[in-house]
N, C-alpha and C positions, 0 to 999 in steps of 0.2 A: 351423648354427644353426636351432633350431626355434622356431616361434611358440607362445606360450602357448595352451592349449586354449580359453580363453574370451575371447581378445583382451586388449588392454591394459587394465589397471585405472586408468590415468590418464584423467582426464576429457577428453572430446572437445571441441575448440575449436569455437565456433560461427562460422558465416559471418555476414556483416554483416546479411543479411536475417533470419537466425534470431535473432540477438541483438536486433534491433529488434522482432520479433514476440514474443519472450520477455518483453522489457521492457513491451510494450504489454499483454500478457495479465496480467502482474503487477499493473499499475495497474488494469485492468478487474476483476480478481478481488476488489478491495476492495468493489465494489458488492454482490456476492453472499455473500462469506465474511468480511467485516470484515478481521481481521488474519491469519487462517489461510492464505488464498490467497497473499497477498504473502510470508508467511513461507516457505511451501513453494516458491514460485517463486524467492525469493532463495537459499534453501539449495541448491536444485538447480542454479542458474545462476551462483552467485558465483565458482566456480573455472573456469568455461568462458568468461567474457567480462567484461572490465572494465566495459563499458557495462551489461550485465545486472546486474552486482554493484552498480553505482552506483544504477541506477534501482530495483532491488529493495530496497535500503536506504531509498531515498526513499519508495517505496510503503509499506513496512512501518512506517516512522516516522509517516507520515500516518495509516495505519490504526490504529496504537496511540493516536494523539491523538484520532481520531474516537471510538474506543471509550471513552476517558477522558471525552470531552465528553458522550457519551450517558449514561454512568454518573452523572456529576454532574447532568445535567439530570433524570434519573429520580429521583435523590435529592432534588432540589429540589421535585419534585412531591409527595413525601411530607411536606414541611414546610408544606403548605397549612394545617395546623392552627394554626401560629404566625402566619402572615400570608399573605394571598392573593398578595402580591407574589412570594413564593417560587414558587408554582405558575405564575404568569405568566412568571417567568424560566425555569422548567423547560420550559414549553411553547415559549417562544421559542428556547431552546437546542436542543430536539428538532427544531424546524423548521430552524434554522440548520445544525445538523450533518447533518440528513437531506438537505437540498438540496446542501450542499457535499460530502457523502459520495457523491453521485452525479455531480454536474457536474464537480468537479475531477478525479476519476479518469478520466472520459471525456476531458477536455482533456489530461491527462497522458499517457494511452495513445495518443492521436492524435499528440501531440508526439513521444513515444518511437518510434512507428512511422516517423516522418519523420527519425529519427536525432538529434533535439534532446534536450539534457540539460534535463529539466524539474525545477523546484523548486516545491514547493507553497508558496503564500503563507501567511504568519503561522504557520509551523510551526518547532518546535525540532528540529534535526537530531539525533535520538538516536544515530545510527550514523555520523555524519560527523565 
């Protein structure tokens, strides 16, 4: 029996430390890349670890919701011509999503590194 020239095409299973690190980086990537980083981490790790799959979906779901929140907040800023309250709501939304888009992924990444299943508060699980 001979081995294939390029190794097995089956995905390599992660160790416990690798899956925790992978999940942590998936959460941290929200801060710099919005939804692109979590998408890539989830796609690359979903078949290699159930924990990385679960936390990758959680990070991606949160990142999509943050992106939607930013979009709605910016749209409200353009409605300032109708009422200044729209602009105020837009600025408030940008501040809220800006702070939560940094602090919550940090908390989630630290929890994931400790092996805890983290769920973002007030989020709809798009992929669960």
